[in-house]
N, C-alpha and C positions, 0 to 999 in steps of 0.2 A: 513735412508732408502735410497737402491739403485731399481728403478724402472726397472727391465728388462723386453721390448717389444718384443714379437715374433708373428710371422705372423695367428697360430694357436690355438685352445683352447687345444687339445690333446697332441700340444708339449709344451706348457705352464705350463699342468702339469707335464707333464714329469720332465720338468728343475726343477719345486718347488721339486720334490722330492732331489734333491742336492744340493740347495742353503737353508742355515742358517734363522734364525731369520729377520737377515739385511736386506734381499731381500722381492722383493714382484715383481711377473711375471704376467705380462698381456699379452694380445691376440690383436692385430689391427684387427683379422677376414678377414685379406687379404689387398688387396690394400685398401687406403682409399683416395687414388687422382687417377681421372684419366681424360682423353679427356670426353667433353661433349659428352652425345646421339643426342642430339638435332640439334648440327651441325659440321660442321668440326674440328673446335678449332685448327687451324695453319694456322699463321699468314706465306702466302707464299711471301709476297711482304718486308718482314722484319725477313727475315733469320730464316722463317721457326720457327719461336719463338708458342711453344704451349700454348695455355690457359687450366690449368688444374682446373677440379672444385671437389669440395666433393660432392659425392651423397648423396642424401636423406639417405638411408638406413645407410650409414656411417658417418654421422653427429652426431648423439646421441655418437656413440663409442668415435669420436674425442674427442667430450667437456669431457666425463668418464675420457680420458686418459690423457687430460689437467688438470684434478683438480690432479690426482693420479701425474704427472707431477712435478707441483708446490707445491707439501708436499713433493716431493723427494730432498735428497743430490745430484743425479744422476742419470741420465738417460743411460740407455745401450739397444742398438739396437743389437736385435739380430735373425734379418731375416736370410734366407738361404744364403749360398756364393755365390749364381751364379749371375748374373747378376739381373735379376728379383728382388730377394731378395735385392739386391744393391737398386734397386730404392726404393723398398717398405720403408727401411732405410730412405733414401734421401725425401721421399715425408711425410713421418712421420716427420721431421725435420722442415718441411715447414708446413703441416698442425698442428702439435701441437706447432709452433713457438719458438723451443728450442734453448737455449742459448748455442753456440759452447762450451763453458768453463765448463759445466756441462754433455755435453755428448758424450758418447762414442758409437765408432762401434765394435763387437765383432763376428768372425764367429768359426765354429767348424763344422765338418765332418761326426760327429757321437754325438747322444745326449748321452753320458754316463759321467760320474762324471769328470774322469778325464779330458777330453776332455774341459768339460766344465771349469775348474777349471784352466785348461791349456790358455783358450781363455780368463778367466777373468784379467788373469795372463797378457796377452798380448794385451792390445785394440788398437786399430788403429783409424783412421779418415775414414769418408765416402769415398770412391775410385771415385771418379767423372768420371773417364775415362770409369767404368763399368756403371755407370747412362749414359752417354753419347750414349754408345753402346746400351742401353736397350731402349733407349728415341727413336735413331736414328730407330730403326726397329720398335718402335711401331707409329713413325710418316711416315716413308715411309708406313706402310700397311694401315693407316688411308689414305693418299695422295690415296693410288690407289683407294682401295676400294668405297671412297668417290669421286671420281672422274670419274671413270671406271663404278660402279653401272648404275646409271642414264644412262649412254650411250646406256648399256644392257636393261635398263630400254624401252626406247624410241625405239628402231630400232629391239627388240627382245621382250620381256614380261615384267610385271612389277614382283618382286620379288625376280629378279635374284640378282648375287654378283659376284664379282671378287677380287682374292687377289695374293697378291705375290708368296707365295707357295704353295696357296691349288690349283691353275690355274695350277700351274705346275706338281701339283698332279695325276690332272686332264688329263693334257696332257700324262702322262705317260701311263694311263690306256686306254684312245683310242686310243693311237698307238700300244698299244698291241692288243688290238679289231683289229683293223685292219692287221695287220700282221698274226694275228689268220683266220681272213676273207680269205685272198687273199694268204694263206697258200695250196701248193700243193703238199701232200705225195709225196717222192721218193719209189719206192720200190726197197730194199735188199734182200739177202737171207746169213744164216749161214750155216753152215754146221756142223752137232753135232755128232764123233763118239761115240758110248759106246763100254767099250771095256774092256777084262777080263785079271786078271795075271794068269799065272796056279798056283792050288795051290802047297805048299813047299814038297819037295820030287819029285814032277811028272814031267816026263821026258819031258809032253807036253799036251798045254793046255788041259781043261777038260772040254766040252759045261754045263754050270750051276754051275761050281763048283770054288770057288775063289772068290776075291773080284772084284766087277763091278763098273766103275767109267766114268765119261765122259771128254772127249778133243773137243778142237774147231779147225777148219780148221783155221792157219794164215800165212802158205806161200805156195808159188808154186814157182819150180824152185830156190828155194834158197832165193824169194822175197817177203817182206812181204807185206800180202793184207791189202789192207784198208777197212774200214766199209763197203764200196759202191764194193767192187768188184766185187762180185757178183751180176749181175743186176738182173735176171729174172730166172723163173722156167728153162727155155729150157739150161742157165748156170749151174744151180745148180742141172739139170738132167745130164747134160754132164760129171759134176765132177765125180757123184758118179758112174755112169758108166766107167769113166778112174780106179776109184778104186776098181771095181770088180777083185777081186781075188787078190786081193795087199796084202802083210806081213807088220803087223803091230809090230817097233820094236824100242825098246826105245834105242835113239839117246843121250839124255842129261837128268840128273837128276842133279841138282841144289837145296841145299839145306842152308838155311840162317836165323837165329835169327831177326824177326824185332820188334823194338820198336815204340810204339803209344803212343805219349805225351799228356797230357791234354788241353784242352781251357782255354782261358786265364778268370779269375774272369770276371763278368758282367759287362756290358757299359749299357746306358738305351737303347740304340738300340739294345744291343745283349739280354736283359732283355726280350724287347718286343718281338722279335723274338722267344726266347725259350717259353715267356710266351702262345704265339699264340698257338707253336708248340708239345709242352709237357702238357700246360694245358688249353688251348684251350680259353683262356681270350684274349680281345680287346685288343688295343694299351691301348685305355684309362680305361678298368677295371685295367691292368698289374700296371698302373702308380698308380691309387688310392689307391688299396691294398698296394704297396710299400711304398706311402705317409704316408699312417697307421701307416707300421711298421716302418717308419723311425721316425714320431713322439712319438710311445710308447718306442722307443730307440731301438729298437733289431734290425735293420740293418743302414749301415753307408747313407751318402746323395745320392740319387737317379737318381738325375738330372747330369750324368758325362760319359764325352767321356775318361776318361781314365781310363787304366789297372794297374794303378800302384798300390802298397801295401804296407802300414806302417811297419817299421821293427817289432812293438809291436805287428800288426795283425799276421807275420809269425810264430813269437815265438808262439805264442798262436796255431796257425795252426796246428804247429808242436806237441805241447803238445795233443792235441785234437784226432790227429791223431793216435798218441802211446799209446792215452787211449781207445780211440776208436775200432781200428783196428791192433795195434800191432808195433813194431818198422820195422818189414819189411817191412812196407808200406812207413812209413815216406823218407823223402830225409835227404843226410848228409849236404846239404846246399841248400837254399830256392831257389825255381826258381822263373825267376822274368819276367815280360813280356812287350813289347814295345810298346808305343801306334803306332798306323798305321794311325789311322781317322782323317781327315782334319780339321786342327785350333782346337786341342783338348788340354788342359788345365793340363800339366803335374803335377800340383802343386795338382790337386787334387786326388781324389782315386778311385779306381774301387764299385762297389757294393758289401758290403760282410757284413757278421754278426757283430756286435758292440763286441757281445763275442764269437768266436767260440766255446766255453765252451759249451755254449745253444745249445742243440742239437733240434732238431726239436720235438722230443718226450717231451723235457721239458718243451715245450713251448704250450702244446696241449689246456691246461686248458686257457691259458691267450689269445690266437687267436681264430677267427671264422676259420671256415672250409676253406675259400678261402685265407685268410690273413696266415692260416698255411702252405696252398699246396705252397705258394710263397715264405715263409721264407725257408720249406723246399728245394725248386728248389735252389734259393738264396746260402743258408748254402752246399748242397753238390755240388755245381759248384765251390764254394770258396774252401772247404777242397779238392776236387779232384785235382784242382790246383798246390796243396802241394805234391801230393803224387806219388810215384816213377809209372814209366810207365809203361804198359801194355805190354807183352812180349808174341809175338805168333813164334810158329816154324813155317816157309813156306817153302812148297817146290815147285818148278815147272819141271814140265816133259815135254820132247820133244820128240814126236813119228812121225818117217820117215814111209811116205808109198808110196812107188812109189818115183815120183816127187813132193811128197807133205807131209807137215807137220803139225801135229796135237798139240797142248798145252793142259796139263793138269792143273789148280793149285790147291794145299791143303794150309789147315792153321790151325795150331792148338792151344786154348792158354795154353801158357805154365806159366805164371803170372796175376793174374787179373790188379794189381796194381789200378790205378784210375779207371777204370771201376768196383770196388767192389761198391763205391760210387756213382757215376754218371752214370750208364749203358747207352751205346748206342746200337744201331742194328749195328749186324754184325752174320754172321752167318758161325761157325764152317764147312769146310769143308775135310773130311779126307779122305785121300790117302791110299792105299794098301801100303805094303813095295816094291820098286821097284827098277829095278837096272838097269844100261847102260848094252846095247846090247840084254836085256831080248827079248823073243818072245812074244805076248797078240793075247789073241783072241778077235775078231769081233764078237761083238752081233749082232748092228744093226746102221746102216748110217743112220741120220736124218739129211735132208733137212728140215730148216725152213723160211718161207716167213715172212717179217717185212715190217713194213711202219715208215716215218720218222713220227713224230708228231709235229703238230703245237708247237708254244711256249706257257707254260701255264700261264692264266692271274694270277692274282697277288692276293696273301692272304695279307692279314694285316703282315703277316714276312717278306714277302720279297718286299713287299712297302717300310717298314722301311729301309730295307737292301739297296734297290735302291737308295731311297734319300739318305739316308745316305754316298753310294760309290759315289753319281754324289755332295758331300757335299751343298747338301740344305737342310736348316734347319739345326736348332742343337736340342740337347738331349729335351730340351723342348718344340719343336714344333711337334713332328710327331704324339702324340697322338693327340692333339687338329685340326692337318691339317685333319686327317684320318677322324674325327667327324664331321667336316665340311662340309666336299667332301659330306656325306651321310647324314649329317641334311640339306645340299642347293638340296638333289636330283640330284647329278651331277653325281653321282656311286649308285651301288646298291650292296649286298653282294648276290650270288646266293644259293642253299642249300649246296654247296662244299665250303662255307664260302669265297669265289674268289670274286672279282670285275670284274663288268661289266658296262659299262657307260651307261647312261638311256640318251633318244634322246634329253633330255633338256642338257644333259652333252657333248656329241657330238657337239652340235649347238652351244653353248656358248666356245667350244674347238676349233672350226671351227673360228670363227670370231676372236679370240683371236689372232690364228694362223697368219691369213692372216691382219688383220688391226692391233695388237700390239705385233708383235714378240718378243719384248725383253720380256715382261712381263711372257711369258711363254717358253722362250728359257732356257735351262738346264745351259748351262755354263753361262750365263749372270748372272743368278739367284745365283750361284754357287758364282763368283765372286763377290758378291753384298755380301755375307755372311759373305767372306772372308776381305771386306773394313770392315764392322761391327768389326770383330774380330780386325782389325788396331785399328780401334776406343779403344775398349776394351783394347788396348796394350799402349794407348794414340801413336801410332805411327801417327795418323793422326785426325786431327776435323770431326767433324759429319755434321756441315753445309754445308760443300762442299760436302760432300758425296749424302746429299741428292739433294743437286744442280743440282749437275751433271746427276744423275736420272730424276728430277723434268721436268727441265726446257725441255730437248727434248720431254719428256713424254707428256705435257701438250700441248706442240705445236701441236703435232701429233694427240690429242683426240680432240681440238679444229679442227681440218682439217675433222677428221672421223664425226665427227656429222651432216657435211653439204655432206659427198661423199658419206657416207653409207645407202643403201637405207633398210628401215625397212623390216623385215625376213618375218613377218606374217599379215596377212589381214584375217579380220574375215571371216569366209564360210558360207553363207545362208544352210538354212535346211528348210525343211516342216513342220517343230515340230513346235505346239505352246504351250506355256508358260501355264502351269496348274496354275498359279495364276491368271494372269490379261488376258491369251490370246494372247498377242503378241507373233511375231517371235521368236524364238530360234536360235542363231547361236553357230557356233563353235569358240570358243578361245582356246589361247595356255597358259597355266600358268606352274609353275614349276612342277608339277607331271603328265604334259601331256593335250592332249585336255577335254575340258568339254565344256558342253552346257551353255550357259548365255543369259538372256532375254534382245531384245531389248529395253525395257522399263527403263533398268537403268540408271539414280540411283533410280527413282520413284519405280522400282520392281528390288528386290535383287536376285529375283531366278534365283539357276545355276542347275546342274545336272551332272552328271558322266556321261561319255561315255563309254561303254563297250567295252574291247579290247578282239579281238576272242580269243587273246593269255591267257587272263586272264580265259576263260570259261574251266570249267574241263568235259565238254561232259557228263552231268548230271542235268535232271531235280528237280527241289527244292523238296524234299521230303515231304513239307510241305505245300505249294501250289498249286505245279504239274504244275504252268505255267512258272515260272522264270527259269533263269540257274542258276547252282550254279558258282559263281565266286570266283576266288583267291581275296581276301582284306586284305589291310595292314594297322596294328595299326601305332601311330604314333612315336613309337620307331624300325617300320619296322618290327613288328614281323606277322607273314603270320596266316590269319584264312580265312573261308569259308561262304560264306555270300548268299543271294538271290539277283540275280538281279533287282529283283522286291520291294527293300526295298526301300521307308520304308513301302509300305503297305505290306508286307512280312517282317516278322522280325527275319527269320531263320537265325543262327550262328551257326557258330562251328568250336573251335579249331584241331577239328580231322580230317581228308581228311574222306568228305561222302562216296566215293566209298570205302574206307576199310571197314567201320562200315554196306554198302551194300554185301559186299562180306563173314563178318562173319555171317552177317544175313542168308545169303545163302546158306553157308556151309554146306553140311552136317555133320560135324560133330560141328558144332555150337550150 
């Protein structure tokens, strides 16, 4: 009997379908060894040697796997093909005390029968370079967290934490918020003209007859005008005045065919971005549903930064396209894409359906609604990338009026191509049939005022995109990073699902920027990722990478413990503790200010401080004395409650103002 060990029960169940009676497939339920929770677990004096332990929850499972391994002729470690998976396999060999001669390692990019059989035919040894890269990342993050967090507790308040990647993500959000606060809008104007061509057979334009269309001012005296050329109303009014009585004559008509190509198949980053934009999923949700699809065998591995596609998948895509959409939509030769992201591993593949013939409709009974939506998105993106270009007929018309030039543009879809399966937003703008030297009738001249807008706050999609562009983190880190900075209350999402920093997030960020600039420096963090990649590729050893970071970091930290003053001291109040009668003081915590009894630790009474910003301007409908305030569950879901809680237990998921309006409405 051969024992195959994977990470999850679902994956084990799927693989079992493809293997015969000579194989037994078991799950390790994820990592079975890690650094201890109670201490740092890294010997900084002896080459940063980690002390791994088997957590209590994993001990029973390790013993069960040991018994199975003792009965097996061979143990096959089949964890995922990335660094994390390689580390899991390595930890299994140590925790289970596996003998090298009876242990093999296999990897595959998709959980299908051909892929599993091919992997079994080509086993290999554990790649220690990948293990070292994962160890180095884990040790780096542990060193930063365990050494910097106590500093934050002492100088700010308890409950805070810092992380190598999470702190950079918070900095991006804080910096963007400050850009928005400092932003000063710039006024500018555009001049739009509504024109009408003469009806066919007519000698001159006839008001109200013919086809109307719009054109925008683009030139004056033959020179192109930039966006801010017309700065204010006076300048706009002057142009309108100068154009009074002008003849509008077509100067040039350019017609051409435009082809739009599809985007590449998904990587981890682009899947998370589209999952947010098209489905409203968080990065964490997208990865969770993708993991489930992968483990059920429906998609390829979902942690990848490559856009490569296997030859077999390209052949399957062509067949699926011709079957579902017709030969006119398929390519004569496959379309291949080049990976652009930093540190991408070309040996990997993009995220795609394991079997393109499995349409989303085919799988409706096998997936829940959210899994089905994500599979639909992945299937369509993959199929679209192997379909013909979408073709548009484009027309550009330049119109002369005195010393000004206006431009009208139009486009009409000629052939859907890949847009048939993966629609994107576009608007057809149909122009009437126009010819050079044709005289047009002016319907209206419209000056429009505009103001520049501040840069937008980050959404999950744009934050992931920015982290990837800077080379910060890797595919497996985006979702946990975004979850962590929300859980730590460093950032929060507003109603538009955009990130804004909290008071705590700004405070911690500013402290790190001032005293530990390398921790939150984008280029420094990206360089660390490149060094970890070099460890994974066997180009450098992991200990020097850690040493070069840790020694100056630790020295600076020790100095800062003495130099930096505590940011907050308790603020006195006139309020007395409701339990023991002692004075209460204002303290600062992760979730903002709160009242605490000075009798601590004998009295542990605390009380939330009501923020004016949280009041919605309405008295409690139940007790009439309290104010209704916005509150948050542990998962950051908003609800409405009375400020006099626990004396008044009024709470509602719905905004009480809306309920009040409904009751008072004459139609209610």
